[in-house]
NULOVO-741651 format. One record per residue (C-alpha): residue number from 0; x, y, z. Coordinates in Angstrom, 2 decimals, padded with zeros to 5 digits. Layout:
<NUM,<X,Y,Z>>
...
//
This chain:
<0,<050.68,120.78,121.99>>
<1,<049.14,124.15,120.86>>
<2,<045.51,124.24,120.24>>
<3,<044.48,126.26,117.03>>
<4,<040.90,127.35,116.36>>
<5,<039.90,127.95,112.65>>
<6,<037.22,130.55,112.22>>
<7,<035.92,130.51,108.62>>
<8,<032.37,130.90,107.18>>
<9,<033.00,129.03,103.99>>
<10,<032.76,125.26,104.72>>
<11,<035.28,123.81,102.19>>
<12,<037.94,126.39,103.00>>
<13,<037.21,125.93,106.89>>
<14,<037.80,122.04,106.43>>
<15,<040.89,122.31,104.24>>
<16,<042.53,124.82,106.47>>
<17,<041.68,122.75,109.60>>
<18,<043.25,119.64,107.96>>
<19,<046.39,121.53,106.82>>
<20,<047.10,122.93,110.33>>
<21,<046.52,119.47,111.92>>
<22,<048.95,117.81,109.56>>
<23,<051.47,119.97,111.07>>
<24,<050.86,118.59,114.63>>
<25,<048.56,121.11,116.11>>
<26,<045.14,120.27,117.70>>
<27,<042.42,121.99,115.77>>
<28,<038.77,123.02,116.21>>
<29,<036.57,125.02,113.72>>
<30,<033.77,127.58,113.99>>
<31,<031.73,129.07,111.10>>
<32,<031.69,132.63,112.20>>
<33,<032.75,135.25,114.76>>
<34,<030.06,134.40,117.29>>
<35,<030.64,130.71,117.24>>
<36,<034.22,131.41,117.36>>
<37,<033.92,133.47,120.53>>
<38,<031.94,130.58,122.23>>
<39,<034.73,128.03,121.16>>
<40,<037.48,130.45,122.50>>
<41,<035.65,130.50,125.89>>
<42,<034.98,126.72,125.92>>
<43,<038.09,125.23,124.35>>
<44,<040.90,127.91,125.31>>
<45,<042.86,127.71,122.07>>
<46,<046.34,129.48,122.18>>
<47,<045.99,130.56,118.59>>
<48,<043.05,131.80,116.49>>
<49,<043.19,131.88,112.76>>
<50,<040.10,133.84,111.56>>
<51,<038.79,135.14,108.33>>
<52,<038.26,139.01,108.32>>
<53,<034.87,139.13,106.46>>
<54,<032.14,136.90,108.02>>
<55,<028.40,137.33,108.80>>
<56,<027.06,138.01,112.30>>
<57,<030.58,138.80,113.75>>
<58,<033.61,139.69,111.46>>
<59,<037.27,139.02,112.25>>
<60,<037.91,142.50,113.80>>
<61,<034.89,142.18,116.07>>
<62,<036.06,138.80,117.14>>
<63,<039.54,140.15,117.79>>
<64,<038.07,142.92,120.01>>
<65,<036.18,140.41,122.02>>
<66,<039.12,138.10,122.46>>
<67,<041.26,141.01,123.78>>
<68,<038.69,141.72,126.53>>
<69,<039.26,138.17,127.80>>
<70,<041.94,137.68,130.54>>
<71,<044.00,135.26,128.58>>
<72,<046.78,135.35,126.04>>
<73,<045.63,134.43,122.58>>
<74,<047.43,134.98,119.24>>
<75,<045.07,136.07,116.64>>
<76,<046.06,135.63,113.08>>
<77,<043.89,137.44,110.37>>
<78,<043.07,136.01,106.93>>
<79,<042.31,138.63,104.45>>
<80,<041.37,138.81,100.87>>
<81,<044.11,139.55,098.36>>
<82,<044.56,143.25,098.05>>
<83,<043.12,143.97,101.44>>
<84,<046.50,145.22,103.01>>
<85,<044.72,148.30,104.60>>
<86,<042.31,145.91,106.54>>
<87,<045.31,143.78,107.54>>
<88,<047.20,146.79,108.97>>
<89,<044.10,147.90,110.74>>
<90,<043.84,144.29,112.25>>
<91,<047.59,144.59,113.31>>
<92,<046.97,147.88,115.12>>
<93,<043.98,146.34,116.89>>
<94,<046.23,143.63,118.34>>
<95,<046.38,140.90,115.80>>
<96,<049.61,138.76,115.93>>
<97,<050.02,138.64,112.04>>
<98,<047.98,138.15,108.93>>
<99,<047.91,136.15,105.77>>
<100,<046.37,136.80,102.37>>
<101,<044.08,134.51,100.46>>
<102,<044.98,132.22,098.67>>
<103,<046.96,131.17,101.65>>
<104,<050.54,130.37,101.28>>
<105,<051.04,127.20,103.44>>
<106,<054.93,127.99,104.12>>
<107,<054.06,131.42,105.37>>
<108,<051.15,130.19,107.49>>
<109,<053.21,127.50,109.11>>
<110,<056.15,129.94,110.02>>
<111,<053.66,132.37,111.47>>
<112,<052.10,129.55,113.50>>
<113,<055.53,128.41,114.75>>
<114,<056.58,132.03,115.89>>
<115,<053.19,132.34,117.55>>
<116,<053.50,129.00,119.28>>
<117,<056.92,129.97,120.69>>
<118,<055.63,133.58,121.76>>
<119,<052.66,132.25,123.36>>
<120,<054.83,129.47,125.22>>
<121,<057.36,132.09,126.52>>
<122,<054.46,134.54,127.62>>
<123,<052.72,131.68,129.51>>
<124,<056.05,130.69,131.27>>
<125,<056.68,134.30,132.00>>
<126,<053.29,134.62,133.65>>
<127,<054.04,131.48,135.74>>
<128,<057.39,132.94,136.66>>
<129,<055.70,136.18,137.82>>
<130,<053.27,134.42,140.00>>
<131,<056.04,132.24,141.37>>
<132,<058.10,135.46,142.02>>
<133,<055.31,137.10,143.87>>
<134,<054.68,134.13,146.10>>
<135,<058.28,132.99,146.77>>
<136,<060.59,135.74,145.75>>
<137,<062.25,133.44,143.26>>
<138,<063.17,134.35,139.66>>
<139,<064.93,131.54,137.93>>
<140,<068.27,131.11,139.82>>
<141,<067.83,134.30,141.65>>
<142,<066.33,134.79,145.13>>
<143,<065.25,137.99,147.03>>
<144,<062.30,139.91,148.17>>
<145,<063.81,143.20,149.04>>
<146,<063.06,146.28,147.23>>
<147,<066.53,146.33,145.49>>
<148,<066.06,142.77,144.23>>
<149,<062.56,143.41,143.17>>
<150,<063.64,146.03,140.97>>
<151,<066.22,143.91,139.29>>
<152,<063.59,141.06,138.76>>
<153,<061.20,143.59,137.22>>
<154,<064.04,144.77,134.74>>
<155,<065.07,141.23,134.03>>
<156,<061.43,140.29,133.13>>
<157,<061.22,143.29,130.90>>
<158,<064.17,142.85,128.89>>
<159,<064.65,139.08,128.76>>
<160,<062.41,138.34,125.71>>
<161,<064.49,140.84,123.57>>
<162,<067.84,140.28,121.86>>
<163,<069.45,143.44,123.05>>
<164,<072.81,143.38,124.73>>
<165,<073.27,143.69,128.60>>
<166,<075.93,144.89,130.89>>
<167,<075.78,143.41,134.31>>
<168,<077.81,145.11,136.89>>
<169,<078.61,144.51,140.42>>
<170,<081.24,143.19,142.93>>
<171,<082.66,139.78,142.75>>
<172,<080.17,137.26,144.22>>
<173,<077.16,139.18,143.69>>
<174,<075.35,136.98,141.34>>
<175,<076.05,138.43,138.04>>
<176,<076.17,135.09,136.16>>
<177,<073.00,134.16,137.89>>
<178,<071.40,137.38,136.42>>
<179,<072.64,136.30,133.14>>
<180,<071.30,132.87,133.39>>
<181,<067.73,134.36,134.42>>
<182,<067.75,136.47,131.24>>
<183,<068.60,133.32,129.32>>
<184,<065.82,131.26,130.89>>
<185,<063.23,133.72,130.53>>
<186,<063.92,134.48,126.85>>
<187,<062.89,132.59,123.59>>
<188,<066.47,131.19,123.31>>
<189,<066.21,129.27,126.71>>
<190,<066.26,125.87,124.81>>
<191,<069.46,126.73,123.21>>
<192,<072.97,126.86,124.78>>
<193,<073.99,129.23,127.49>>
<194,<077.84,129.60,127.36>>
<195,<079.76,131.57,129.87>>
<196,<083.39,132.38,129.50>>
<197,<085.53,134.29,132.08>>
<198,<087.91,136.58,130.05>>
<199,<090.13,136.95,133.19>>
<200,<090.77,133.21,133.26>>
<201,<092.03,132.81,129.78>>
<202,<095.62,133.51,128.95>>
<203,<095.89,136.43,126.59>>
<204,<097.47,134.44,123.88>>
<205,<094.39,132.15,123.75>>
<206,<091.44,134.36,124.44>>
<207,<090.88,135.22,120.74>>
<208,<090.90,131.57,119.73>>
<209,<088.59,130.59,122.72>>
<210,<085.90,133.19,121.77>>
<211,<086.09,133.27,117.99>>
<212,<087.46,129.73,117.21>>
<213,<090.38,128.94,114.72>>
<214,<091.12,127.01,111.75>>
<215,<093.57,123.97,111.49>>
<216,<097.12,125.53,111.15>>
<217,<096.04,128.98,112.33>>
<218,<098.94,128.79,114.72>>
<219,<101.52,126.38,116.28>>
<220,<099.51,123.61,118.04>>
<221,<096.26,124.24,116.18>>
<222,<095.90,120.62,114.86>>
<223,<092.33,120.89,114.07>>
<224,<089.51,123.39,113.46>>
<225,<087.87,124.49,116.57>>
<226,<084.63,126.43,117.16>>
<227,<084.71,129.22,119.63>>
<228,<082.30,130.37,122.40>>
<229,<080.29,132.36,119.79>>
<230,<079.58,129.16,117.57>>
<231,<079.04,127.02,120.58>>
<232,<076.17,129.41,121.86>>
<233,<074.65,129.68,118.36>>
<234,<070.89,130.66,118.66>>
<235,<071.47,130.85,122.47>>
<236,<073.18,133.20,125.04>>
<237,<076.94,134.22,125.55>>
<238,<078.11,135.53,128.73>>
<239,<081.50,137.33,128.76>>
<240,<082.56,137.72,132.36>>
<241,<085.01,140.08,133.47>>
<242,<084.85,141.89,130.01>>
<243,<087.33,144.45,131.42>>
<244,<090.16,141.95,131.21>>
<245,<089.72,141.20,127.50>>
<246,<092.68,142.50,125.59>>
<247,<092.03,145.62,123.40>>
<248,<092.67,143.80,120.20>>
<249,<090.02,141.20,120.93>>
<250,<087.61,143.87,122.16>>
<251,<087.85,145.55,118.71>>
<252,<087.11,142.08,117.07>>
<253,<084.15,141.61,119.42>>
<254,<082.66,145.08,118.65>>
<255,<082.74,144.11,114.96>>
<256,<081.02,140.78,115.62>>
<257,<078.19,142.64,117.78>>
<258,<077.73,145.08,114.69>>
<259,<077.83,142.66,111.81>>
<260,<076.59,139.48,113.39>>
<261,<079.52,137.51,111.54>>
<262,<082.78,136.30,112.78>>
<263,<086.04,135.25,111.23>>
<264,<087.99,132.22,112.87>>
<265,<091.63,132.61,113.31>>
<266,<093.14,131.70,109.84>>
<267,<089.83,131.61,108.14>>
<268,<089.29,133.16,104.79>>
<269,<085.54,133.59,105.05>>
<270,<083.16,134.88,107.58>>
<271,<080.54,132.97,109.54>>
<272,<077.29,134.26,110.36>>
<273,<076.34,133.98,114.09>>
<274,<072.91,134.41,115.91>>
<275,<073.86,134.92,119.62>>
<276,<072.71,137.37,122.26>>
<277,<075.67,138.76,124.15>>
<278,<075.65,139.50,127.80>>
<279,<078.64,140.98,129.45>>
<280,<079.63,141.32,133.01>>
<281,<082.40,143.22,135.03>>
<282,<083.18,143.82,138.64>>
<283,<084.73,147.17,137.65>>
<284,<083.14,150.55,137.44>>
<285,<082.77,150.59,133.53>>
<286,<083.23,154.38,133.26>>
<287,<086.41,154.18,135.09>>
<288,<087.50,151.30,133.21>>
<289,<086.95,153.18,129.79>>
<290,<088.73,156.14,131.26>>
<291,<091.66,153.85,132.17>>
<292,<091.89,152.43,128.74>>
<293,<090.85,148.99,130.07>>
<294,<087.50,148.93,128.32>>
<295,<086.87,150.45,124.82>>
<296,<084.42,153.24,124.99>>
<297,<082.50,152.12,121.72>>
<298,<082.29,148.72,122.93>>
<299,<080.93,149.79,126.32>>
<300,<078.24,151.81,124.63>>
<301,<077.37,148.96,122.30>>
<302,<077.06,146.40,125.20>>
<303,<075.49,148.76,127.75>>
<304,<072.00,148.84,125.96>>
<305,<070.68,147.92,129.23>>
<306,<072.52,147.84,132.56>>
<307,<071.76,145.53,135.42>>
<308,<073.70,146.36,138.69>>
<309,<073.84,143.63,141.10>>
<310,<074.07,145.10,144.72>>
<311,<076.56,143.76,147.35>>
<312,<074.72,141.45,149.73>>
<313,<075.34,143.92,152.57>>
<314,<073.07,146.28,150.86>>
<315,<070.19,143.83,150.91>>
<316,<070.62,142.01,154.19>>
<317,<066.84,141.33,154.52>>
<318,<067.34,138.77,151.72>>
<319,<069.78,136.68,153.78>>
<320,<067.41,134.16,155.34>>
<321,<065.43,133.75,152.12>>
<322,<068.70,133.00,150.24>>
<323,<070.12,130.93,152.70>>
<324,<067.13,128.74,153.11>>
<325,<067.01,128.39,149.22>>
<326,<070.75,127.40,149.35>>
<327,<070.06,124.70,152.06>>
<328,<067.40,123.07,149.75>>
<329,<069.82,123.20,146.81>>
<330,<072.62,121.57,148.90>>
<331,<070.22,119.14,150.31>>
<332,<069.71,117.75,146.69>>
<333,<073.25,118.16,145.61>>
<334,<074.79,116.28,148.59>>
<335,<071.88,113.96,149.52>>
<336,<071.40,115.58,152.80>>
<337,<068.16,116.39,154.83>>
<338,<069.01,119.53,156.64>>
<339,<065.60,121.09,157.88>>
<340,<066.68,124.72,158.12>>
<341,<068.73,127.19,160.10>>
<342,<068.35,128.01,163.79>>
<343,<067.73,131.42,165.07>>
<344,<071.36,131.61,166.33>>
<345,<072.75,130.86,163.05>>
<346,<070.65,133.28,161.19>>
<347,<071.67,135.97,163.65>>
<348,<075.22,135.26,162.81>>
<349,<074.61,135.47,159.12>>
<350,<072.75,138.61,159.52>>
<351,<075.60,140.29,161.40>>
<352,<078.38,139.37,158.99>>
<353,<079.34,141.90,156.10>>
<354,<079.64,139.10,153.50>>
<355,<082.74,140.75,151.66>>
<356,<082.67,137.72,149.27>>
<357,<078.83,138.23,148.78>>
<358,<076.38,135.68,147.79>>
<359,<079.17,133.54,146.63>>
<360,<080.65,133.52,150.07>>
<361,<077.29,132.87,151.71>>
<362,<076.79,129.80,149.31>>
<363,<080.20,128.40,150.22>>
<364,<079.33,128.82,154.07>>
<365,<075.98,127.08,153.65>>
<366,<077.47,124.22,151.54>>
<367,<079.94,123.59,154.14>>
<368,<077.43,123.69,156.94>>
<369,<075.11,121.48,155.15>>
<370,<077.65,118.70,154.64>>
<371,<078.65,118.91,158.27>>
<372,<075.12,118.82,159.57>>
<373,<073.84,116.04,157.33>>
<374,<070.46,116.37,158.82>>
<375,<068.53,118.28,161.29>>
<376,<068.88,122.09,161.58>>
<377,<072.08,123.98,160.91>>
<378,<073.58,125.18,164.21>>
<379,<076.54,127.36,165.28>>
<380,<078.91,124.43,165.58>>
<381,<078.47,123.87,161.62>>
<382,<079.83,127.39,160.89>>
<383,<083.60,127.81,160.40>>
<384,<085.52,128.39,163.80>>
<385,<086.74,131.75,162.66>>
<386,<083.33,132.85,161.27>>
<387,<082.38,136.41,161.85>>
<388,<085.93,137.84,162.45>>
<389,<085.46,140.25,159.66>>
<390,<083.15,143.01,160.44>>
<391,<081.55,146.48,159.21>>
<392,<083.99,149.38,159.08>>
<393,<082.58,151.85,161.79>>
<394,<080.79,154.71,160.14>>
<395,<083.06,157.38,161.89>>
<396,<086.24,156.11,160.03>>
<397,<087.43,157.24,156.73>>
<398,<087.71,154.33,154.34>>
<399,<088.30,154.02,150.54>>
<400,<085.13,154.41,148.75>>
<401,<084.62,153.17,145.15>>
<402,<083.05,155.71,142.81>>
<403,<079.40,154.66,142.10>>
<404,<077.26,154.79,139.04>>
<405,<073.73,155.33,138.31>>
<406,<072.97,156.92,141.73>>
<407,<073.97,153.68,143.69>>
<408,<074.70,154.29,147.30>>
<409,<078.52,154.29,148.05>>
<410,<079.94,151.26,150.15>>
<411,<082.79,150.74,152.57>>
<412,<085.31,147.95,151.68>>
<413,<085.23,145.50,154.61>>
<414,<088.51,144.46,155.92>>
<415,<089.45,143.10,159.37>>
<416,<087.39,144.96,162.03>>
<417,<090.79,146.04,163.61>>
<418,<092.43,146.98,160.31>>
<419,<091.10,150.39,159.29>>
<420,<092.66,152.19,156.40>>
<421,<093.19,155.73,157.73>>
<422,<093.58,158.46,154.94>>
<423,<094.51,161.99,155.24>>
<424,<092.88,164.83,153.39>>
<425,<094.57,165.24,150.08>>
<426,<095.41,161.61,149.55>>
<427,<094.94,160.68,145.93>>
<428,<092.61,157.91,144.70>>
<429,<095.57,156.04,143.44>>
<430,<097.32,156.19,146.64>>
<431,<094.10,155.32,148.66>>
<432,<093.66,152.36,146.46>>
<433,<097.32,151.17,146.97>>
<434,<096.99,151.49,150.83>>
<435,<093.76,149.66,150.91>>
<436,<095.18,146.77,148.59>>
<437,<098.28,146.29,150.75>>
<438,<096.29,146.47,154.00>>
<439,<093.92,143.94,152.64>>
<440,<096.76,141.63,151.76>>
<441,<098.28,142.09,155.28>>
<442,<094.89,141.21,156.81>>
<443,<094.80,138.00,154.77>>
<444,<098.31,136.92,155.46>>
<445,<099.10,137.70,151.73>>
<446,<096.43,135.38,150.47>>
<447,<095.92,137.01,147.21>>
<448,<092.80,135.07,146.09>>
<449,<091.07,136.05,149.29>>
<450,<092.30,139.66,149.11>>
<451,<090.81,139.97,145.57>>
<452,<087.41,138.64,146.84>>
<453,<087.35,141.07,149.73>>
<454,<088.35,144.00,147.42>>
<455,<085.76,142.88,144.70>>
<456,<088.31,142.64,142.01>>
<457,<089.78,139.64,139.79>>
<458,<092.92,137.88,140.90>>
<459,<094.38,138.97,137.53>>
<460,<093.69,142.66,138.32>>
<461,<095.33,142.43,141.85>>
<462,<098.43,140.74,140.31>>
<463,<098.65,143.63,137.78>>
<464,<098.29,146.24,140.62>>
<465,<101.07,144.59,142.58>>
<466,<103.34,144.60,139.62>>
<467,<102.76,148.37,138.96>>
<468,<103.64,148.92,142.67>>
<469,<106.78,146.79,142.60>>
<470,<108.03,148.46,139.43>>
<471,<107.52,152.00,141.10>>
<472,<109.20,150.65,144.32>>
<473,<106.02,151.12,146.34>>
<474,<105.16,147.63,147.11>>
<475,<106.38,147.59,150.79>>
<476,<105.52,151.29,151.76>>
<477,<102.55,151.78,154.16>>
//
């Protein structure tokens, strides 16, 4: 329960205001002027101070200045005489959270108190999260202490409290959904729903209905009205994963919803207001997707207010021991095991594997090992028999390199250590891509799901590429 200190020199006004605030469920304490108020702040540690502007000994502005010098977060709400807007503005510039004018409007004051309570709670939890991050390298569901991950954590902390759209990029399995969840958990929306939808996993004929909802009779089979993902995420966060796989018509409708904050269900005659923070994710290079017509340029710019690029695991291998231990603890709780940790031999194996499937592949490996071990430390015998067959491509070989954005270092696609895609000078990017896809399929015995994970693309994208090659008669050429 939030504690509210009332600072007012007029006794009747002080008592009445304290009783009013207490009736809303707050714990209250009172002070007769700024000096007494400062003492109460230091002794009682309120989260909110409601103070009159004009008082003897120490006025409200002076009290605000002294509170701002303390190493604690306190929301100060200034009470001003009617017509003293200039003084109220001065107080806001000096750091006051908000102000109310006399005679006090109870509805306005209660709203301000509610908003201040939420903000103070969010800032307190953010401070706790920062301390935890500094001590353990954990930010919500994300784990890491490498410079790359620390930069990402700092960016998430900075933008989480806002409502701006965020575009998260990175290969498949790098933790894009985890980053989205961290944004949600560190935001004022954390008590509301977090809804994630994979645009690549929904048939094109159903995706608009899934996201925006539909009315009864909107199409064949629509036997009742259904809320879409936007309405399910009301006041919360909506993650649109693999945004580049969304059909162009649906992208256009999404852009309008983002701009107008209203949506129209399929078959509806009226629009419905929505209050949702939208986060999008893609394993494609966004600029290339825009150039290829897979992602609308105007939608990209609307979503890309902030960009979080999740690096592949091979680019922050120093985080593997910390991530792996965190996963062991998670799997212990999930599967009722008591694995104590990882042996040095297992850690050495994990540190010398390129992780083409990134954090997702590491998680699957750890989960399997924990279940097999049951208790005690994880040993080499608990890893898959063929673990480590994939290796880094030697640096003296030419391999297809994906174009990079925002100065990120290029990376080499990892295929079987004996299967290097040799390219001649003058090979086009499209041809290099085709050779890499076919060679990866060959190395996985035509396992398309596995090949898509290694290539860092969705299964749907891989299928589309193969259809293109087949129609052009290029599917079986090397």
